[in-house]
C-alpha positions as MATLAB code, in Angstrom:
seq = 'MNVAGNLGFLNTSSHERCESYIVFHAETSLSNGIRAFLYFVALAYCFIGLSSITARFFKSMENIVKHTRQIVEIDPLTGTELIKYEKVWNYTIADITLLAFGTSFPQISLAIIDSIQNIGQLNAGGLGPGTLVGSAAFDLFPIHAVCVVVPKAGTLKKISDIGVWLVELFWSFWAYVWLYIILEVWTPTMITLSEAVLTVLQFGLLLVHAYVQDKQWPYLSIPLGRSDRPEEWVPENETLFINGHDTRESNDNCCEILQVSEGQQSNVVDIFSIHSSKDTDLVYKIIPDNDTEEPSELYCNKMVDNKRDVLSVWMQQFLDALRLESTESKKMVSFYLWIGRVLWKLILMPWRLLFAFVPPYQIAHGWIAFIGSLSFISGIAYVVTKLTEGISCVTGINPYVIAFTALASGTSWPDLVASKIAAERQITADSAIANIICSNSVNIYIGIGIPWLIDTTYNFFVYQEPLYIQNAGGLSFSLLVFFTTSAGCIAVLLLRRITLGAELGGPKLWAWLTATYFMFLWLVFVVLSSLKVSGKI';
ca = [
      51.048  -35.206    2.631;
      52.132  -37.493   -0.251;
      53.502  -35.350   -3.002;
      54.135  -38.100   -5.274;
      50.512  -39.232   -5.008;
      49.267  -35.757   -5.654;
      51.369  -35.547   -8.868;
      49.389  -38.552  -10.292;
      46.568  -37.671  -12.624;
      44.261  -40.320  -11.086;
      44.699  -41.556   -7.500;
      42.049  -44.140   -7.431;
      40.999  -46.996   -9.532;
      38.481  -46.823  -12.216;
      36.059  -49.034  -10.240;
      36.260  -46.899   -7.001;
      35.739  -43.807   -9.137;
      32.641  -45.186  -11.126;
      30.845  -45.725   -7.655;
      30.347  -41.970   -7.473;
      27.117  -40.280   -8.592;
      25.932  -36.777   -9.279;
      22.352  -36.511   -8.058;
      21.011  -39.941   -6.854;
      22.922  -42.978   -5.553;
      20.651  -44.958   -7.877;
      22.681  -43.810  -10.731;
      25.327  -46.403   -9.890;
      22.840  -49.302  -10.753;
      22.598  -48.043  -14.446;
      25.049  -49.300  -17.020;
      28.177  -47.135  -17.871;
      26.668  -46.568  -21.289;
      23.459  -45.304  -20.173;
      25.034  -43.065  -17.613;
      27.315  -41.602  -20.124;
      24.524  -40.915  -22.453;
      22.722  -39.074  -19.772;
      25.587  -37.113  -18.421;
      26.446  -35.875  -22.137;
      22.822  -34.919  -22.636;
      22.841  -32.941  -19.330;
      26.133  -31.377  -20.317;
      24.762  -30.208  -23.660;
      21.671  -28.843  -21.712;
      24.024  -26.785  -19.485;
      25.831  -25.370  -22.630;
      22.450  -24.180  -23.791;
      21.820  -22.584  -20.464;
      25.215  -20.915  -20.543;
      24.276  -19.334  -23.888;
      20.910  -18.239  -22.694;
      22.260  -16.404  -19.517;
      25.042  -14.982  -21.653;
      22.480  -13.140  -23.629;
      21.271  -11.245  -20.474;
      25.011  -10.754  -19.549;
      25.536   -9.080  -22.934;
      22.611   -6.712  -22.481;
      23.790   -5.656  -19.101;
      27.245   -5.149  -20.603;
      25.800   -3.031  -23.236;
      24.065   -0.789  -20.635;
      27.163   -0.460  -18.628;
      29.287    0.706  -21.678;
      26.557    3.034  -22.715;
      26.725    4.949  -19.418;
      27.884    8.564  -19.910;
      29.010   11.347  -17.441;
      27.800   14.878  -17.550;
      30.312   17.758  -17.855;
      29.007   21.214  -17.376;
      31.002   23.925  -19.389;
      30.535   27.726  -20.042;
      30.918   29.006  -23.610;
      33.641   31.803  -23.181;
      32.177   33.816  -26.065;
      28.511   33.719  -25.202;
      28.451   32.787  -21.696;
      25.867   29.997  -22.494;
      25.965   26.919  -20.287;
      26.777   23.720  -22.198;
      26.347   20.209  -21.221;
      28.997   17.859  -22.363;
      28.101   13.940  -22.396;
      31.077   11.820  -22.388;
      31.338    8.027  -22.403;
      32.816    6.558  -19.238;
      34.335    3.601  -20.990;
      37.007    3.857  -23.602;
      36.340    1.904  -26.922;
      39.302   -0.357  -26.715;
      39.299   -1.068  -23.010;
      35.602   -1.932  -23.210;
      36.329   -4.586  -25.946;
      39.215   -6.012  -23.972;
      37.515   -6.092  -20.398;
      33.763   -6.305  -20.679;
      33.338   -8.020  -24.012;
      36.337  -10.435  -24.022;
      35.980  -11.151  -20.200;
      32.199  -11.601  -20.714;
      32.495  -14.158  -23.490;
      35.255  -16.002  -21.536;
      33.525  -15.871  -18.198;
      32.084  -19.464  -18.504;
      35.677  -20.865  -18.843;
      37.160  -18.542  -16.299;
      34.264  -19.526  -13.687;
      34.912  -23.324  -14.466;
      38.619  -22.914  -13.830;
      38.096  -20.897  -10.560;
      35.685  -23.574   -9.357;
      38.050  -26.367  -10.271;
      40.771  -24.531   -8.372;
      38.716  -24.053   -5.183;
      37.707  -27.787   -5.230;
      41.439  -28.680   -5.135;
      42.531  -26.050   -2.573;
      44.537  -27.684    0.139;
      46.116  -29.932   -2.130;
      49.780  -29.656   -3.538;
      48.542  -30.313   -7.006;
      46.449  -28.082   -9.270;
      43.313  -29.498  -11.020;
      43.835  -30.112  -14.658;
      40.260  -29.268  -15.727;
      40.398  -25.572  -15.762;
      43.932  -25.064  -17.640;
      42.811  -27.824  -20.098;
      39.490  -26.101  -20.803;
      41.203  -22.680  -21.311;
      43.897  -23.851  -23.633;
      41.322  -25.800  -25.628;
      39.069  -22.795  -25.620;
      41.953  -20.859  -27.007;
      42.361  -23.221  -29.935;
      38.592  -23.228  -30.500;
      38.476  -19.382  -30.603;
      41.379  -19.052  -32.991;
      40.521  -21.721  -35.549;
      36.817  -22.594  -35.830;
      35.738  -19.022  -34.899;
      38.051  -17.487  -37.367;
      36.733  -19.991  -39.994;
      33.187  -18.774  -39.270;
      33.984  -15.319  -39.288;
      35.742  -15.543  -42.727;
      32.678  -17.033  -44.557;
      29.811  -14.942  -42.951;
      30.198  -11.788  -44.851;
      28.189  -11.467  -47.955;
      29.735  -12.875  -51.103;
      32.453  -10.436  -52.393;
      32.319   -8.349  -49.286;
      35.763   -7.624  -47.838;
      36.161   -6.688  -44.277;
      39.635   -5.555  -42.894;
      41.110   -4.576  -39.550;
      41.037   -0.718  -39.584;
      43.209   -0.251  -36.376;
      46.168   -2.407  -37.066;
      48.149   -0.784  -34.180;
      45.726   -1.904  -31.515;
      45.470   -5.433  -33.181;
      49.154   -5.725  -33.119;
      49.347   -5.019  -29.552;
      46.458   -7.415  -28.777;
      48.170  -10.178  -30.904;
      51.475   -9.679  -29.075;
      50.043   -9.966  -25.722;
      48.006  -13.122  -26.929;
      50.979  -14.827  -28.190;
      53.123  -13.866  -25.398;
      50.661  -15.251  -22.960;
      51.229  -18.898  -24.189;
      54.958  -18.346  -24.503;
      54.795  -17.135  -20.824;
      52.790  -20.167  -19.768;
      55.413  -22.568  -21.368;
      58.318  -20.810  -19.808;
      56.920  -21.084  -16.203;
      55.896  -24.713  -16.750;
      59.023  -25.959  -18.527;
      61.855  -23.638  -18.175;
      61.590  -21.520  -14.987;
      60.150  -23.996  -12.396;
      59.308  -27.130  -14.337;
      56.057  -28.848  -13.482;
      55.223  -26.467  -10.619;
      53.944  -22.753  -10.153;
      55.205  -20.534   -7.439;
      53.353  -17.664   -5.878;
      55.598  -15.050   -7.736;
      54.720  -16.698  -11.115;
      51.052  -16.663  -10.369;
      51.257  -12.975   -9.313;
      53.232  -12.058  -12.620;
      50.683  -13.898  -14.614;
      47.716  -11.844  -13.361;
      49.703   -8.566  -13.408;
      50.376   -8.942  -17.130;
      46.489   -8.496  -17.968;
      46.965   -4.992  -16.413;
      50.008   -4.401  -18.810;
      47.824   -5.451  -21.700;
      45.132   -2.938  -20.781;
      47.733   -0.178  -20.315;
      49.471   -0.939  -23.682;
      46.247   -1.225  -25.582;
      44.995    2.175  -24.230;
      48.258    3.786  -25.023;
      47.996    2.475  -28.491;
      44.326    3.410  -28.845;
      45.251    7.099  -27.870;
      48.117    6.981  -30.239;
      50.518    8.592  -27.711;
      53.691    9.770  -29.285;
      56.824    7.669  -28.671;
      54.888    4.975  -26.891;
      52.552    3.720  -29.470;
      53.218    2.162  -32.861;
      52.922    4.826  -35.590;
      50.318    3.254  -37.541;
      47.256    5.198  -38.857;
      43.528    4.288  -38.157;
      40.875    4.351  -40.781;
      37.156    3.869  -40.838;
      36.861    2.611  -37.286;
      33.107    1.586  -36.827;
      30.855    3.588  -34.777;
      27.494    2.260  -36.155;
      27.108   -1.383  -34.933;
      23.341   -1.417  -34.239;
      21.260   -3.739  -36.311;
      18.176   -2.203  -38.274;
      15.745   -3.542  -35.689;
      17.306   -1.647  -32.845;
      15.680   -2.088  -29.540;
      14.233    1.242  -28.185;
      13.342    1.590  -24.464;
      11.064    4.422  -23.580;
      10.131    4.995  -19.927;
      11.199    1.343  -19.205;
       9.290   -0.225  -21.835;
      10.321   -2.108  -24.957;
       9.025   -0.626  -28.257;
       9.345   -3.779  -30.080;
       7.557   -7.116  -29.400;
       7.956   -7.907  -25.741;
       9.269  -11.455  -26.629;
      12.388   -9.858  -28.122;
      13.252   -8.405  -24.530;
      14.101  -11.820  -23.331;
      16.014  -13.019  -26.491;
      18.276  -16.040  -26.711;
      21.768  -15.873  -28.013;
      21.313  -19.048  -29.735;
      18.807  -17.797  -32.135;
      20.978  -16.057  -34.846;
      18.782  -15.293  -37.843;
      19.000  -12.727  -40.780;
      15.508  -11.441  -40.894;
      13.820   -8.247  -39.704;
      12.611  -10.022  -36.582;
      15.972  -11.519  -35.618;
      16.216  -12.327  -31.830;
      19.690  -11.657  -31.538;
      21.338   -9.646  -28.654;
      23.542   -7.192  -30.560;
      26.305   -6.943  -27.964;
      28.178   -4.538  -30.249;
      25.552   -1.728  -30.207;
      27.790   -0.523  -27.129;
      29.596    1.471  -29.645;
      26.423    2.834  -31.375;
      26.358    6.177  -33.054;
      23.350    6.760  -30.981;
      25.782    7.314  -28.131;
      28.462    9.627  -29.571;
      31.573   10.018  -27.402;
      30.975   13.800  -27.182;
      27.482   15.301  -27.250;
      26.927   19.051  -26.591;
      23.585   20.735  -25.862;
      22.832   24.380  -25.081;
      20.868   24.705  -21.982;
      18.484   27.601  -21.730;
      17.884   28.982  -18.246;
      17.657   26.077  -15.749;
      16.451   23.510  -18.185;
      18.563   20.271  -17.553;
      16.777   17.892  -19.912;
      19.081   15.183  -21.174;
      19.412   14.856  -24.943;
      17.195   12.150  -26.211;
      19.745   10.610  -28.472;
      21.662    9.542  -25.479;
      18.634    7.765  -23.888;
      17.293    5.409  -26.509;
      18.071    2.765  -23.820;
      16.696    4.622  -20.978;
      17.191    3.458  -17.259;
      14.208    2.440  -15.256;
      14.021    4.992  -12.511;
      11.129    4.043  -10.206;
       9.859    0.979   -8.258;
       6.611    0.715  -10.355;
       8.604    0.546  -13.706;
      11.137   -1.935  -12.040;
       8.461   -4.287  -11.043;
       6.634   -3.981  -14.432;
       9.658   -4.794  -16.409;
      10.784   -7.658  -14.158;
       7.213   -9.152  -14.179;
       7.470   -8.869  -18.060;
      10.539  -11.063  -17.888;
       8.495  -14.049  -16.321;
       5.665  -13.552  -18.855;
       8.199  -13.589  -21.686;
       9.690  -16.748  -20.307;
       6.357  -18.554  -20.338;
       5.370  -17.247  -23.825;
       5.938  -19.585  -26.834;
       4.964  -18.214  -30.336;
       2.321  -15.737  -31.198;
      -0.274  -16.314  -33.859;
       1.171  -13.590  -35.960;
       4.487  -15.409  -36.198;
       2.662  -18.420  -37.159;
       1.173  -16.676  -40.214;
       4.710  -15.624  -41.189;
       6.490  -18.986  -41.410;
       5.504  -22.568  -42.417;
       3.734  -24.714  -39.980;
       6.669  -27.136  -39.477;
       9.105  -24.210  -38.717;
       6.560  -22.724  -36.289;
       6.267  -26.147  -34.432;
      10.072  -26.313  -34.343;
      10.189  -22.962  -32.770;
       7.702  -23.789  -30.167;
       9.508  -27.026  -29.279;
      12.712  -24.973  -28.919;
      11.011  -22.541  -26.725;
       9.773  -25.402  -24.549;
      13.323  -26.705  -24.140;
      14.517  -23.290  -23.090;
      11.624  -22.523  -20.864;
      13.240  -23.786  -17.671;
      16.339  -21.763  -18.332;
      14.175  -18.714  -19.297;
      12.228  -18.866  -15.980;
      15.353  -19.439  -13.876;
      17.007  -16.445  -15.504;
      14.007  -14.279  -15.312;
      14.994  -13.940  -11.571;
      17.977  -11.699  -12.773;
      16.913   -7.995  -12.412;
      16.135   -6.082  -15.495;
      19.311   -4.809  -17.137;
      17.808   -1.243  -17.298;
      18.417   -0.799  -13.449;
      21.567    0.804  -12.308;
      23.131    1.046  -15.837;
      23.157   -2.698  -15.955;
      25.432   -3.460  -12.978;
      22.868   -5.401  -10.862;
      22.067   -7.688  -13.914;
      25.699   -8.020  -14.544;
      26.431   -9.319  -11.154;
      23.392  -11.476  -11.247;
      24.348  -12.996  -14.594;
      27.893  -13.886  -13.268;
      26.367  -15.697  -10.377;
      24.208  -17.852  -12.599;
      27.040  -18.546  -14.905;
      29.139  -19.638  -11.921;
      26.434  -21.975  -10.773;
      26.169  -23.647  -14.217;
      29.883  -23.963  -14.366;
      29.820  -25.722  -11.228;
      27.310  -28.325  -12.511;
      29.540  -28.643  -15.510;
      32.527  -29.694  -13.514;
      30.455  -32.421  -11.837;
      29.161  -33.729  -15.001;
      32.580  -33.930  -16.510;
      33.813  -35.761  -13.524;
      30.979  -38.188  -14.046;
      31.630  -38.580  -17.806;
      35.292  -39.305  -17.081;
      34.177  -41.841  -14.390;
      31.966  -43.971  -16.588;
      33.842  -43.725  -19.785;
      37.303  -43.810  -18.604;
      38.142  -40.705  -20.924;
      40.961  -38.665  -19.453;
      39.378  -35.351  -18.032;
      41.986  -33.280  -19.611;
      40.876  -34.661  -23.038;
      37.228  -33.851  -22.186;
      38.294  -30.445  -21.093;
      39.982  -29.255  -24.254;
      37.480  -30.720  -26.602;
      33.902  -30.897  -25.216;
      34.122  -28.321  -22.496;
      36.162  -25.886  -24.590;
      33.780  -25.950  -27.352;
      30.739  -25.689  -25.323;
      31.904  -22.887  -23.081;
      33.292  -20.982  -26.201;
      29.867  -20.771  -27.923;
      29.250  -17.116  -26.549;
      32.635  -16.244  -28.304;
      31.510  -17.802  -31.552;
      28.245  -15.979  -31.549;
      29.757  -12.739  -30.564;
      32.472  -12.721  -33.245;
      29.790  -13.974  -35.947;
      27.630  -11.040  -35.196;
      30.575   -8.647  -35.457;
      31.812  -10.217  -38.796;
      28.148   -9.906  -40.173;
      27.286   -6.417  -38.936;
      30.438   -4.304  -38.574;
      31.923   -2.534  -41.714;
      35.312   -3.574  -40.417;
      36.849   -6.802  -38.889;
      38.344   -5.053  -35.800;
      36.077   -6.398  -33.076;
      35.207   -9.852  -34.495;
      39.019  -10.720  -34.633;
      39.823   -8.551  -31.430;
      37.283  -10.649  -29.576;
      39.029  -13.808  -30.506;
      42.505  -12.543  -29.714;
      41.670  -10.747  -26.422;
      39.743  -13.705  -25.124;
      42.778  -15.786  -25.429;
      44.740  -13.272  -23.441;
      42.041  -13.247  -20.800;
      42.011  -17.044  -20.646;
      45.621  -17.042  -19.625;
      46.093  -13.912  -17.585;
      42.885  -14.232  -15.650;
      41.422  -17.652  -16.497;
      44.601  -19.481  -15.375;
      46.277  -16.757  -13.431;
      43.589  -16.200  -10.769;
      43.011  -19.935   -9.973;
      46.802  -20.475   -9.658;
      47.006  -17.355   -7.427;
      44.346  -18.805   -5.280;
      45.993  -22.261   -4.824;
      49.728  -20.889   -4.586;
      48.760  -18.377   -2.080;
      46.992  -21.033    0.061;
      49.937  -23.390   -0.389;
      52.551  -20.692    0.354;
      51.126  -19.927    3.830;
      49.786  -23.364    4.857;
      52.465  -25.746    3.401;
      55.303  -23.565    2.395;
      55.327  -25.475   -0.951;
      54.775  -24.462   -4.640;
      51.785  -25.752   -6.637;
      52.341  -28.799   -8.694;
      50.656  -29.007  -12.076;
      48.797  -32.268  -13.093;
      49.822  -33.454  -16.604;
      52.164  -30.599  -17.004;
      53.869  -32.431  -19.786;
      50.622  -32.793  -21.649;
      49.713  -29.056  -21.018;
      53.186  -27.860  -22.277;
      52.902  -30.176  -25.433;
      49.375  -28.706  -26.157;
      50.837  -25.145  -25.795;
      53.682  -25.994  -28.371;
      51.165  -27.375  -30.742;
      48.765  -24.369  -30.272;
      51.710  -21.857  -30.865;
      52.813  -23.672  -34.061;
      49.412  -23.917  -35.454;
      48.227  -20.371  -34.435;
      51.423  -18.994  -36.308;
      49.906  -20.762  -39.458;
      46.636  -19.135  -38.875;
      47.958  -15.603  -38.442;
      50.202  -16.035  -41.513;
      47.095  -16.914  -43.536;
      45.263  -13.794  -42.269;
      48.364  -11.771  -43.182;
      48.408  -13.284  -46.629;
      44.789  -12.430  -47.203;
      45.462   -8.874  -46.259;
      48.300   -8.575  -48.797;
      46.450  -10.451  -51.618;
      42.914   -9.543  -51.115;
      43.195   -6.470  -48.998;
      41.130   -7.913  -46.005;
      41.099  -10.604  -43.444;
      37.418  -11.568  -43.593;
      35.151  -12.125  -46.522;
      35.928  -11.908  -50.144;
      35.302  -14.472  -52.952;
      33.298  -17.276  -51.568;
      35.956  -19.980  -53.045;
      38.769  -18.371  -51.192;
      36.620  -17.720  -48.057;
      35.699  -21.428  -47.914;
      39.278  -22.662  -48.615;
      40.530  -20.427  -45.640;
      37.731  -21.733  -43.424;
      38.738  -25.329  -44.386;
      42.281  -24.645  -43.563;
      41.504  -23.114  -40.190;
      39.322  -26.063  -39.257;
      42.183  -28.383  -40.229;
      44.577  -26.642  -37.962;
      42.060  -27.152  -35.078;
      41.801  -30.902  -35.893;
      45.701  -31.067  -35.642;
      45.727  -29.430  -32.315;
      42.995  -31.808  -30.937;
      44.266  -35.064  -32.327;
      48.014  -34.340  -31.440;
      46.996  -33.198  -27.812;
      44.797  -36.276  -27.393;
      47.583  -38.641  -28.493;
      49.966  -37.040  -26.179;
      47.615  -37.204  -23.210;
      46.943  -40.855  -23.974;
      50.577  -41.748  -24.201;
      50.604  -42.604  -27.884;
      53.301  -39.887  -28.701;
];
């Protein structure tokens, strides 16, 4: 196998590559301009689909984390039997695993698919790492910018659990330092099997360290207090399921994460209700005789428990997908706004019908819907990789540039919505910022670690060779730029904590100045990384 050829970013001429097509061979008869336009439109539509299926993904996560286990105890004084309901998932671990992993799964799935497509070659694909590093920059800068300005004017929201945040921040920064070390210092331009294994294992260390800090174990955790940690994260129009039926408008049962509004009829999936006070960590109930009725406050989102209810709820998903707007909603808004909402529902309808095949998230505590949603996300990610190849083909733009700009921004939309909701609805800034920081850690340890583990394992046993990295110099340069600009971002957050007393919100002037500064840092990252890849610097 020609190693030198494998190290090249492009192995064929532009003309040969542009003869490729995505769906029909007739595409090659169109001009490059028309093809580029069509591919970009299709890419944008895929991003809408990712956001739509992510809404179902979040609801399945919500049900998983709300799951409690029953513990029976006997009161030693009265002999009365007590039932203790305890959450299965730890507060911090749920944020790092399900929440951060869920919002990052489009990028992770794309990276794994890119890795599998390149398996058997000595060089790794550049699409996955480029998307994940670009996604980290988008998470840290534009999403922080949005979170700073969304709280109401004058409202200050600070991080209550500084200890956990510092742990998450350390592992996030270390992830990119580690990546630079293995790319430029330890084994330059290549990845060995041991490096890939160590990258993945560090995610486990992050979980252990965060758990220890959350439990505030003596001698092992940072001795910092915790104040006002939020337990009520549910919006006013909370969804209640009784006997498998939604007590609100059925249309809200199939809500879209793209529709973020402020009104009472907001069609927003509140992913943060997993920590609702409706599900307190410990709930006790005296059980007279043999009565084993579960406390109602634990089951406001009740599981569907028979075939009839399952089919009813599942059928309702298809009906909701075909539903546009009710006449009641038309009376509540202007005619033009109503028309716009109808057109938007028409655009979404193909995705809604497709995702209606995902089983209801009330079944099996959400695990079936969780796995089904991941499958659809992976399918869309595969289409996205093909569209990216097509765009690079007809425009001549380096795929790495497309990866850390368009792909990173589009696949990070769930992160943006998740943090925006948290910044609006939580009384603190913990999860809005934790989602950003933890997503960046997941991007490296899992999003890059798993694909590299797949490829290095194959190369080790088949070729006895390491994995060579395409455009390693450009990736390393992007890491340096990101690390420098992210230090500037964190410094401003700390400055706001010292001067204003909070990381998010505050006087609108200062909030908008902070947001503008964060967006400037993102532009610096994008411009410098693009110039490096194009050979201008």
